[in-house]
Structure formats: structure tokens, C-alpha cells
KERO-278642 format. One line per 2 residues: number of its first residue (from 0); their letters; for each residue x, z, y of N, C-alpha, C, O. Coordinates in steps of 0.02 Angstrom, whole numbers, plus 50000, padded with zeros to 5 digits. Each point is the difference from the previous one (the first is absolute). Layout:
<filos>
NUM) a) X/Z/Y/X/Z/Y/X/Z/Y/X/Z/Y ~ ... $
</filos>
This chain:
<filos>
0) xx) 56675/54422/53329/49995/50051/50050/49992/49965/50067/50040/49957/50018 ~ 49907/50061/50020/49988/49969/50064/50038/50036/50056/50007/50062/50000 $
2) xx) 50017/49897/50046/50036/50028/50057/49954/50036/50048/49944/49979/50012 ~ 50081/50076/50015/49960/50036/50048/50017/49977/50071/50059/49990/50016 $
4) xx) 49893/50000/50024/50006/49978/50069/49968/50054/50046/49959/50039/49979 ~ 50063/49961/50084/49963/50043/50048/49936/49966/50020/49998/49961/50047 $
6) xx) 49949/50057/49915/49935/49962/50012/49971/50022/50067/50008/50057/50022 ~ 49960/49896/50010/49968/50012/50064/49939/50044/49993/49962/49992/49952 $
8) xx) 50030/50054/50093/49941/50047/49996/49936/49960/50017/50001/49946/50029 ~ 49944/50087/49951/49934/49970/50015/49990/49996/50075/49972/49951/50025 $
10) xx) 50050/50103/50012/49989/50000/50071/50040/49944/50035/49976/49969/50047 ~ 50084/50019/49930/50039/49944/50033/49970/49931/49984/50000/49955/50041 $
12) xx) 49975/50039/49898/49968/49937/49981/49934/49991/50040/49985/49945/50022 ~ 49978/50108/49987/49938/49997/50039/50016/49985/50071/49965/49960/50032 $
14) xx) 50086/50071/49996/50019/49986/50071/50022/49931/50008/49984/49969/50051 ~ 50054/50003/49901/50022/49931/50003/49941/49953/49999/49998/49950/50036 $
16) xx) 49953/50066/49922/49940/49959/49995/49960/49999/50066/49973/49949/50022 ~ 50024/50109/50008/49963/50004/50065/50037/49957/50053/49969/49963/50038 $
18) xx) 50097/50042/49964/50039/49958/50047/49987/49927/49986/49989/49962/50047 ~ 50013/50018/49891/49985/49930/49982/49932/49978/50023/49992/49945/50028 $
20) xx) 49957/50097/49960/49932/49982/50020/49994/49998/50078/49965/49958/50027 ~ 50068/50086/50006/49997/50000/50074/50036/49936/50028/49978/49969/50048 $
22) xx) 50079/50014/49918/50034/49937/50020/49955/49941/49989/49995/49958/50045 ~ 49973/50036/49897/49955/49943/49986/49944/49998/50051/49983/49947/50025 $
24) xx) 49988/50111/49991/49945/50004/50046/50025/49979/50071/49963/49966/50035 ~ 50097/50053/49985/50026/49979/50065/50010/49925/50003/49984/49968/50050 $
26) xx) 50042/50002/49895/50012/49927/49999/49931/49965/50001/49992/49950/50035 ~ 49959/50074/49927/49935/49970/50001/49969/50003/50069/49972/49950/50023 $
28) xx) 50034/50107/50010/49972/50008/50068/50036/49953/50050/49967/49968/50041 ~ 50097/50027/49955/50038/49955/50044/49978/49928/49986/49987/49963/50048 $
30) xx) 50007/50017/49890/49978/49933/49985/49928/49989/50025/49985/49946/50027 ~ 49972/50102/49966/49931/49993/50024/50001/49991/50077/49966/49956/50026 $
32) xx) 50073/50086/50009/50001/49993/50074/50027/49934/50021/49971/49969/50045 ~ 50083/50007/49925/50028/49935/50019/49947/49944/49983/49991/49954/50039 $
34) xx) 49977/50051/49904/49950/49953/49981/49941/50000/50047/49972/49948/50018 ~ 50009/50112/50000/49940/50005/50046/50016/49972/50069/49962/49961/50028 $
36) xx) 50099/50061/50000/50016/49976/50066/50014/49924/49999/49986/49966/50049 ~ 50042/50009/49898/50013/49927/49994/49936/49961/49996/49994/49946/50030 $
38) xx) 49958/50080/49935/49935/49962/49993/49961/50007/50064/49966/49953/50020 ~ 50036/50104/50014/49964/50008/50061/50033/49958/50057/49966/49979/50047 $
40) xx) 50100/50009/49947/50037/49958/50049/49994/49926/49984/50025/49959/50038 ~ 49941/50023/49908/49991/49930/49983/50057/49969/49961/50000/49940/49989 $
42) xx) 50047/50099/49990/50058/49971/49964/49981/49977/49930/50031/49953/49974 ~ 49920/50078/49995/49975/49984/49934/49929/50021/49993/49978/50042/50039 $
44) xx) 49984/49932/49910/49930/50019/49997/49991/50073/49980/50041/50028/49963 ~ 49906/50004/50061/49986/50069/49978/49979/50002/49928/49982/49949/49971 $
46) xx) 50020/50110/49999/49984/50004/49930/49927/49989/49986/49982/49975/49947 ~ 49974/50043/50099/49928/49990/49988/49970/50053/49955/49943/49995/49978 $
48) xx) 50097/50057/50009/49977/50053/49954/49976/50062/50035/49996/50053/49970 ~ 49988/49940/50095/49981/50059/50038/49935/50031/49974/49994/50061/49995 $
50) xx) 49958/49897/49989/49935/50028/49980/49987/49996/49925/49969/50044/49971 ~ 50054/49903/49997/49987/49992/49929/50054/49953/49971/50034/49964/50037 $
52) xx) 49972/50037/49899/50047/49954/49967/49977/49930/50004/49940/49987/49994 ~ 50105/49965/50017/49979/49929/50004/49979/49973/49932/50019/50026/49948 $
54) xx) 49939/49922/50055/49981/49966/49940/50059/49959/49973/50044/49982/50039 ~ 49957/50001/49897/50058/49963/49972/50019/49938/50039/50060/49986/50006 $
56) xx) 49893/49978/50021/50015/49939/50037/50030/50014/50067/50028/49955/50031 ~ 49966/50106/49994/50024/50018/50067/50070/50032/49999/50024/50024/50051 $
58) xx) 50007/49977/49894/50067/50032/49996/50053/49952/50029/50006/49944/49975 ~ 50030/50077/50074/50049/49957/50032/50069/50014/49973/50011/50049/49964 $
60) xx) 50035/49906/50054/50070/50010/49979/50028/50063/50030/50040/50034/49967 ~ 49941/49983/50095/50024/50060/50033/49976/50061/49962/50038/50048/49993 $
62) xx) 49900/49952/49982/49976/50058/49960/50036/50002/49933/50012/50055/49974 ~ 50004/49889/49998/50039/50004/49938/50068/50031/50011/50023/50040/49959 $
64) xx) 50011/49941/50096/50063/50031/50017/49993/50075/50014/50043/50039/49981 ~ 49904/49980/50051/49988/50074/50012/49994/50034/49931/50031/50051/49989 $
66) xx) 49930/49922/49967/49989/50027/49935/50067/50006/49960/50015/50051/49970 ~ 50023/49895/50032/50064/50000/49965/50044/50056/50027/50033/50036/49961 $
68) xx) 49969/49972/50104/50040/50057/50028/49978/50065/49978/50040/50039/49975 ~ 49892/49977/50032/49975/50065/49985/50003/50018/49928/50008/50059/49983 $
70) xx) 49987/49892/49972/50007/50013/49928/50071/49994/49977/50021/50036/49955 ~ 50017/49919/50075/50067/49986/49978/50054/50047/50026/50049/50013/49965 $
72) xx) 49943/50011/50097/50053/50040/50027/50014/50065/49959/50058/50016/49988 ~ 49891/50020/49992/50016/50061/49960/50034/49982/49934/50045/50037/49978 $
74) xx) 49937/49910/49992/50033/49978/49938/50075/49988/50014/50045/50024/49966 ~ 49964/49935/50088/50071/49984/50020/50038/50065/50016/50057/50009/49979 $
76) xx) 49913/50036/50059/50033/50062/50022/50024/50040/49937/50059/50014/49993 ~ 49896/50002/49964/50017/50041/49942/50046/49962/49951/50050/50028/49978 $
78) xx) 49933/49912/50005/50038/49963/49949/50069/49984/50027/50050/50014/49966 ~ 49955/49958/50094/50065/49980/50025/50046/50061/50009/50057/50000/49977 $
80) xx) 49920/50051/50056/50042/50058/50014/50020/50037/49935/50057/50021/49992 ~ 49895/49987/49962/50018/50033/49937/50048/49955/49959/50048/50025/49971 $
82) xx) 49940/49912/50027/50043/49955/49963/50068/49993/50029/50049/49998/49963 ~ 49956/49999/50102/50065/49989/50035/50041/50066/50007/50060/50001/49988 $
84) xx) 49904/50054/50030/50036/50061/50017/49979/50059/49957/50032/50052/50001 ~ 49914/49942/49961/49974/50059/49963/49967/50049/50043/49985/50055/49977 $
86) xx) 50003/49929/50087/49971/50044/50048/49957/49962/50049/50015/49943/50019 ~ 49930/50090/50003/49962/49976/50057/50026/50039/50061/50043/50043/49993 $
88) xx) 49930/49943/50066/50022/50038/50059/49986/50073/49993/50041/50041/50021 ~ 49901/49977/49951/49984/50069/49988/50047/50034/49954/50019/50058/50012 $
90) xx) 50001/49909/49934/50049/50028/49952/50069/50008/50033/50036/50049/49988 ~ 49982/49901/50054/50063/50004/50036/50001/50062/50044/50051/50035/50004 $
92) xx) 49893/49979/50029/49997/50058/50045/50006/50066/49962/50028/50048/50027 ~ 49947/49954/49913/50005/50061/49958/50060/49998/49953/50010/50046/49961 $
94) xx) 50028/49900/50041/50061/49994/49961/49984/50005/49924/50031/50038/49963 ~ 49922/49922/50016/49982/49993/49931/50001/49927/49982/49993/49956/50042 $
96) xx) 50015/50032/49894/50006/49929/49975/49967/49992/49933/49997/50047/49961 ~ 49978/49895/50024/49970/49984/49934/50051/49964/49959/50031/49952/50022 $
98) xx) 49977/50073/49915/50045/49971/49953/49962/49989/49933/49948/50030/49989 ~ 50078/49928/49969/49975/49996/49932/50019/50063/49964/50047/50035/50021 $
100) xx) 49918/49982/49925/50013/50061/49965/50071/50007/49975/50025/50055/49991 ~ 50007/49889/49997/50070/50001/49976/50051/50007/50058/50061/49998/49989 $
102) xx) 49913/50010/50073/50043/50008/50057/50020/49937/50037/50032/50003/50052 ~ 49949/49938/49920/50017/49936/50031/49950/49987/50057/49946/50030/50004 $
104) xx) 50074/49923/50040/49956/49981/50054/49942/49958/49977/50006/49964/49950 ~ 49939/50039/50086/49941/49962/49984/50008/49928/50023/50030/49985/50051 $
106) xx) 49942/49970/49910/49996/49928/50022/49931/49986/50031/49957/50044/50000 ~ 50034/49897/50026/49938/49983/50034/49940/49999/49952/49945/50019/50019 $
108) xx) 50065/49961/49922/49946/49999/49950/49973/50071/49988/49940/50012/50000 ~ 50107/50034/49989/49980/50070/49990/49969/50027/50063/49951/50037/49996 $
110) xx) 50076/49947/50060/49973/50023/50064/49928/49975/50009/49957/50039/50023 ~ 50028/49898/49958/49933/49975/50003/49953/50036/49951/49943/50016/50017 $
112) xx) 50081/49995/49924/49958/50037/49951/49987/50072/50023/49945/50027/49990 ~ 50106/50003/50042/49988/50067/50026/49950/49999/50057/49958/50046/50005 $
114) xx) 50045/49904/50036/49949/49994/50053/49932/49994/49969/49954/50034/50022 ~ 50036/49923/49927/49937/49992/49966/49976/50065/49971/49940/50014/50000 $
116) xx) 50107/50026/49974/49979/50061/49966/49978/50053/50049/49971/50050/49979 ~ 50041/49941/50084/49971/50045/50050/49924/50001/49995/49968/50051/50013 $
118) xx) 50003/49892/49967/49928/49997/49994/49973/50041/49942/49943/50021/50001 ~ 50100/49991/49948/49981/50046/49947/49994/50070/50029/49952/50037/49985 $
120) xx) 50096/49982/50056/49997/50066/50030/49938/50008/50045/49969/50053/50001 ~ 50015/49893/50034/49941/50001/50044/49935/50003/49957/49952/50034/50018 $
122) xx) 50049/49929/49926/49942/50000/49957/49985/50067/49965/49943/50013/49978 ~ 50110/50027/50016/49990/50066/49970/49989/50053/50054/50014/50059/49991 $
124) xx) 49960/49919/50066/49986/50045/50056/50062/50039/50021/49996/50059/50015 ~ 50060/49906/49986/50065/50026/50022/50033/50050/49951/50053/50028/50013 $
126) xx) 49914/49982/49930/50031/50043/49949/50066/49973/49977/50046/50037/49983 ~ 49959/49896/50017/50064/49970/49981/50059/50018/50045/50057/50004/49977 $
128) xx) 49928/50007/50086/50053/50024/50044/50013/50075/49990/50058/50022/49999 ~ 49887/50017/49992/50007/50073/49994/50038/50017/49933/50030/50053/49993 $
130) xx) 49966/49902/49960/50034/50010/49937/50072/50018/50007/50028/50035/49958 ~ 50002/49940/50095/50073/50012/50013/50011/50075/50013/50056/50024/49991 $
132) xx) 49894/50013/50030/50008/50071/50010/50015/50038/49937/50035/50050/50001 ~ 49939/49927/49943/50004/50035/49938/50050/49970/49949/50012/50028/49947 $
134) xx) 50015/49915/50071/50044/49966/49954/50071/50028/50009/50021/50013/50057 ~ 50016/49995/49888/50068/50027/50007/50048/49955/50038/50047/50023/50032 $
136) xx) 49940/49909/49963/50042/49954/50036/49967/49976/50064/50022/49951/50031 ~ 49925/50084/49989/49965/49985/50063/49973/49927/50003/49997/49969/50053 $
138) xx) 49981/50004/49887/49977/49932/50000/49923/49998/50008/49964/50038/49967 ~ 50012/49919/50077/49929/49989/50003/49977/49947/49948/50041/49972/49965 $
140) xx) 49897/50017/50032/49974/49951/49950/50033/49933/50009/50019/49969/49950 ~ 49990/50007/50112/50031/49937/50014/50073/49999/49978/50025/49948/49980 $
142) xx) 50008/50108/50023/50069/50005/49973/50003/49997/49925/50044/49969/49971 ~ 49908/50065/49996/49998/50000/49928/49988/49929/49975/50034/49976/49955 $
144) xx) 49917/49991/50076/49981/49933/49978/50060/49953/50007/50013/49959/49955 ~ 50023/50046/50102/50055/49952/50013/50067/50027/49982/50051/49967/50013 $
146) xx) 49953/50092/49956/50060/50030/49979/50052/50006/50057/50058/49978/49994 ~ 49918/50053/50061/50043/50011/50056/50003/50076/50015/49957/50039/49979 $
148) xx) 50094/49979/50058/50008/50069/50026/50014/49997/50074/50024/49949/50025 ~ 49960/50103/50010/50016/50005/50071/50050/50057/50007/49986/50056/49979 $
150) xx) 50071/49930/50050/50053/50048/50004/50021/50011/50073/49988/49958/50043 ~ 50044/50100/49968/50027/50012/50066/50066/49962/50007/50038/49991/49952 $
152) xx) 49976/49986/50108/50065/49967/50015/50038/50044/50049/49970/50042/50034 ~ 50094/49948/49970/50038/50040/50048/50028/49956/50059/50036/50024/50043 $
154) x) 49946/49913/49956/50024/49954/50052/49948/49989/50055/50012/49963/50047 $
</filos>
């Protein structure tokens, strides 16, 4: 017999996702502005990507660092926060948390797999997210794949 939890509603999950995306967008914009002002001030070389992508021989160390940040920060954000706290900032705002189906906390490996499984939801034209509307345990496709649930918290 499986334990019943106060599962998070679709609207609270969607709201949390929107907050997460807005947070990531704000961090990206801040990074872009600092990078732009720093390169215009001569502190480091400009990206050179204003008009077109550089040729492979023209890729600088600064551009590699920019790419690592823009691709790596979202991975760090979702995996670290889910692995450490079971919540992203958006989930904290809506007081919801991700747990394993057995009620235990998620580890970093499961958090990384859950992040990867977001792409399945995207590949199904977001049907994987909408699936949570019709599931009795409010699980999206990424939750089903990773055997996680999203529950309400009271703290």
C-alpha cells in the first residue's frame, strides 16, 4: 500500500516553474550586462558574436567561459537545489518539494536524471508537463521516469 501525500497542484508547479525561469533569465541578463560592460571597458575581450558565430579557430577562452556559464548554470541550479533541498527557489516560494516516490529525499544523481528528463517533456511539446493535470499523484512525465513526486510542505 502506497502512502498518500498532499501532492502539489498543477498550478503551484507551473507557478514555481515560471519563477525558476524568471530567476534564470534575470541571472543570465545580469551576467550579460556585466560581461558587456566589462568587455566595453577593456577588462576582457568582447565575445565577437555580435554579427555571427565565430569560426572554430576564433573561439577564445573568454567565450568558452561564457558558454560554460550559460549551459552550466541551469544544470547547477536545478541539480544542486533539488539534490540539496528538494526545492528550487520557485518551489520554495510555493512551498512544494520533490521527493522520491517512497517519501525519501532525492540525491544528486536522481536530481540530475530528473533535470535530463525535462527534455522528454519538452520533446513531447510540453505534454509531459501537462500529464500532471490528469495523473492521480500529479506526476508529470519527468516524475514518472525518475520515480519522484512533488508534495506540499508546511514549513
